[in-house]
ZAKE-666499 format. One record per atom (N, C-alpha, C): atom name; x, y, z; residue in one letter; residue number from 1. Coordinates in Angstrom, 1 decimal. Example, Ala and Ser with C-alpha at 12.3 -4.5 7.8 and 13.67 -1.06 7.14 Angstrom:
<recs>
REC   site       c1       c2       c3   code   pos
REC      N     13.2     -5.7      7.8      A     1
REC     CA     12.3     -4.5      7.8      A     1
REC      C     13.2     -3.3      7.8      A     1
REC      N     12.8     -2.2      7.1      S     2
REC     CA     13.7     -1.1      7.1      S     2
REC      C     12.9      0.0      7.9      S     2
</recs>
This chain:
<recs>
REC   site       c1       c2       c3   code   pos
REC      N      0.8     -1.3     -0.2      M     1
REC     CA      0.0      0.1     -0.1      M     1
REC      C      1.0      1.3     -0.2      M     1
REC      N      0.8      2.1     -1.0      F     2
REC     CA      1.3      3.4     -1.2      F     2
REC      C      0.7      4.5     -0.1      F     2
REC      N      1.7      5.4      0.3      R     3
REC     CA      1.2      6.5      0.9      R     3
REC      C      0.6      7.7      0.1      R     3
REC      N     -0.4      8.6      0.6      S     4
REC     CA     -1.4      9.3     -0.1      S     4
REC      C     -0.4     10.0     -1.0      S     4
REC      N     -1.2     10.5     -2.1      Y     5
REC     CA     -0.6     11.3     -3.0      Y     5
REC      C      0.5     12.6     -2.5      Y     5
REC      N     -0.6     13.2     -1.6      K     6
REC     CA     -0.1     14.3     -0.9      K     6
REC      C      1.2     14.2     -0.1      K     6
REC      N      1.1     12.8      0.9      E     7
REC     CA      2.0     12.5      1.7      E     7
REC      C      3.7     12.1      1.2      E     7
REC      N      3.1     11.2     -0.5      A     8
REC     CA      4.3     10.9     -0.7      A     8
REC      C      5.0     12.0     -1.6      A     8
REC      N      4.1     12.9     -2.3      R     9
REC     CA      4.9     14.1     -2.9      R     9
REC      C      5.3     15.1     -1.8      R     9
REC      N      5.4     14.9     -0.8      K    10
REC     CA      5.9     15.9      0.3      K    10
REC      C      7.0     14.9      0.7      K    10
REC      N      7.3     13.8      0.6      F    11
REC     CA      8.7     13.2      0.9      F    11
REC      C      9.0     13.4     -0.3      F    11
REC      N      9.0     13.1     -1.6      V    12
REC     CA      9.9     13.4     -2.8      V    12
REC      C     10.3     14.7     -2.9      V    12
REC      N      9.5     15.9     -2.3      H    13
REC     CA      9.8     17.2     -2.5      H    13
REC      C     11.3     17.4     -1.7      H    13
REC      N     11.0     16.7     -0.4      S    14
REC     CA     12.3     17.2      0.6      S    14
REC      C     13.6     16.4      0.0      S    14
REC      N     13.5     15.2     -1.1      L    15
REC     CA     14.4     14.9     -1.7      L    15
REC      C     15.8     15.7     -2.3      L    15
REC      N     14.6     16.7     -2.9      K    16
REC     CA     15.6     17.9     -4.0      K    16
REC      C     16.0     17.5     -5.2      K    16
REC      N     15.3     16.5     -6.1      L    17
REC     CA     15.8     16.2     -7.0      L    17
REC      C     15.7     16.8     -8.0      L    17
REC      N     16.7     17.1     -9.0      K    18
REC     CA     16.5     18.0    -10.1      K    18
REC      C     15.4     17.5    -11.4      K    18
REC      N     15.1     16.4    -11.3      G    19
REC     CA     14.7     16.1    -12.5      G    19
REC      C     14.1     14.2    -12.6      G    19
REC      N     13.8     13.9    -13.9      L    20
REC     CA     13.5     12.7    -13.9      L    20
REC      C     14.4     11.5    -13.5      L    20
REC      N     15.7     12.3    -14.6      K    21
REC     CA     16.8     11.3    -14.7      K    21
REC      C     16.9     10.8    -12.9      K    21
REC      N     17.4     12.1    -12.4      E    22
REC     CA     17.4     11.9    -10.8      E    22
REC      C     16.6     10.9    -10.0      E    22
REC      N     15.1     11.1    -10.3      W    23
REC     CA     14.1     10.2     -9.9      W    23
REC      C     14.7      9.0     -9.9      W    23
REC      N     14.7      8.4    -11.4      Y    24
REC     CA     14.9      6.8    -11.8      Y    24
REC      C     16.0      6.5    -10.7      Y    24
REC      N     17.4      7.4    -10.9      Q    25
REC     CA     18.5      6.8    -10.3      Q    25
REC      C     18.2      6.5     -8.5      Q    25
REC      N     17.4      7.6     -8.3      Y    26
REC     CA     17.2      7.3     -6.5      Y    26
REC      C     16.2      6.0     -6.4      Y    26
REC      N     15.4      6.0     -7.1      C    27
REC     CA     14.4      4.6     -7.2      C    27
REC      C     15.7      3.4     -7.2      C    27
REC      N     16.6      3.5     -7.7      K    28
REC     CA     17.5      2.3     -8.1      K    28
REC      C     18.7      2.0     -7.1      K    28
REC      N     18.7      3.1     -6.4      S    29
REC     CA     19.6      3.3     -5.4      S    29
REC      C     19.2      2.5     -3.9      S    29
REC      N     17.9      1.9     -3.9      G    30
REC     CA     17.9      0.9     -2.8      G    30
REC      C     17.3      1.8     -1.6      G    30
REC      N     17.3      3.4     -1.5      K    31
REC     CA     16.9      4.0     -0.3      K    31
REC      C     15.3      4.2     -0.3      K    31
REC      N     14.9      4.0     -1.8      K    32
REC     CA     13.4      4.6     -1.6      K    32
REC      C     12.3      3.5     -1.0      K    32
REC      N     11.7      4.3      0.0      P    33
REC     CA     10.8      3.7      0.8      P    33
REC      C      9.9      2.7     -0.1      P    33
REC      N      9.5      1.3      0.6      D    34
REC     CA      8.4      0.5     -0.5      D    34
REC      C      7.1      1.2     -0.4      D    34
REC      N      6.7      2.2      0.6      D    35
REC     CA      5.4      3.0      0.0      D    35
REC      C      5.5      4.2     -0.7      D    35
REC      N      6.3      4.5     -1.2      I    36
REC     CA      6.8      5.2     -2.2      I    36
REC      C      6.7      4.4     -3.4      I    36
REC      N      5.5      5.0     -4.7      P    37
REC     CA      6.1      4.4     -5.7      P    37
REC      C      7.2      4.6     -6.8      P    37
REC      N      7.6      3.9     -7.6      T    38
REC     CA      8.5      4.0     -8.7      T    38
REC      C      7.8      4.6     -9.8      T    38
REC      N      6.6      4.1    -10.1      H    39
REC     CA      5.9      4.8    -11.4      H    39
REC      C      4.9      5.5    -10.6      H    39
REC      N      5.0      6.8    -10.3      P    40
REC     CA      3.9      7.6     -9.4      P    40
REC      C      2.6      7.7    -10.6      P    40
REC      N      2.8      8.2    -11.6      R    41
REC     CA      1.7      8.3    -12.5      R    41
REC      C      0.8      7.2    -12.4      R    41
REC      N      1.3      5.8    -12.6      D    42
REC     CA      0.5      4.7    -12.7      D    42
REC      C     -0.1      4.6    -11.2      D    42
REC      N      0.7      4.9     -9.9      A    43
REC     CA     -0.1      4.7     -9.0      A    43
REC      C     -1.5      5.7     -8.4      A    43
REC      N     -0.8      7.0     -8.9      Y    44
REC     CA     -1.8      7.9     -8.7      Y    44
REC      C     -2.8      8.4     -9.4      Y    44
REC      N     -2.9      7.9    -10.7      L    45
REC     CA     -3.6      8.7    -11.6      L    45
REC      C     -4.9      8.9    -11.6      L    45
REC      N     -5.6      8.3    -10.9      N    46
REC     CA     -7.0      8.7    -10.5      N    46
REC      C     -7.0      9.2     -9.2      N    46
REC      N     -5.7      9.8     -8.4      D    47
REC     CA     -5.8     10.0     -7.0      D    47
REC      C     -5.0     11.2     -6.7      D    47
REC      N     -5.1     12.3     -7.4      G    48
REC     CA     -3.6     13.2     -7.2      G    48
REC      C     -3.1     14.0     -8.5      G    48
REC      N     -2.5     12.8     -9.2      W    49
REC     CA     -1.3     13.0    -10.1      W    49
REC      C     -1.8     13.9    -10.7      W    49
REC      N     -0.5     15.0    -11.4      I    50
REC     CA     -1.0     15.8    -12.2      I    50
REC      C      0.1     16.1    -13.2      I    50
REC      N      1.4     16.0    -12.8      D    51
REC     CA      2.5     15.7    -13.8      D    51
REC      C      3.6     15.7    -13.1      D    51
REC      N      4.9     15.0    -13.7      W    52
REC     CA      6.1     15.1    -12.9      W    52
REC      C      6.7     16.4    -12.7      W    52
REC      N      6.4     17.6    -13.0      I    53
REC     CA      6.7     18.7    -12.4      I    53
REC      C      6.3     18.7    -11.0      I    53
REC      N      5.2     18.6    -11.1      N    54
REC     CA      4.4     18.5     -9.5      N    54
REC      C      4.9     17.7     -8.8      N    54
REC      N      5.1     16.4     -9.2      W    55
REC     CA      5.6     15.2     -8.3      W    55
REC      C      6.5     15.4     -7.7      W    55
REC      N      7.9     15.9     -8.4      L    56
REC     CA      9.1     16.2     -8.2      L    56
REC      C      9.5     17.6     -7.6      L    56
REC      N      8.3     18.5     -7.6      G    57
REC     CA      8.7     19.8     -7.2      G    57
REC      C      9.7     20.5     -7.7      G    57
REC      N     10.1     20.5     -9.3      T    58
REC     CA     11.1     20.8     -9.7      T    58
REC      C     10.8     22.2    -10.5      T    58
REC      N      9.6     22.4    -10.5      G    59
REC     CA      9.2     24.0    -11.5      G    59
REC      C      9.8     23.7    -13.1      G    59
REC      N     10.4     22.9    -13.6      Y    60
REC     CA     10.5     23.0    -15.1      Y    60
REC      C     10.7     21.6    -15.3      Y    60
REC      N     10.4     21.2    -16.6      S    61
REC     CA     10.3     20.1    -17.0      S    61
REC      C     11.5     19.4    -17.3      S    61
REC      N     11.8     18.3    -17.1      D    62
REC     CA     13.3     17.4    -17.4      D    62
REC      C     12.7     16.2    -17.7      D    62
REC      N     12.5     15.7    -19.1      Q    63
REC     CA     12.4     14.6    -19.7      Q    63
REC      C     13.5     13.4    -19.4      Q    63
REC      N     14.7     14.0    -19.3      G    64
REC     CA     16.0     13.2    -19.7      G    64
REC      C     16.4     12.4    -18.3      G    64
</recs>
């Protein structure tokens, strides 16, 4: 079971990642808690998901 979108996003913002590439590196690092989804779009699509910018808190788009 995953954390609520709001709580998960708050956690992810605290990581201060700079983009999608850093997100996936973090997910592969083994540090990500089990209750934070690797693929948040799939997990929260109908439950709060907006976009990657909102999830990461970057303020800009980074597809790389």
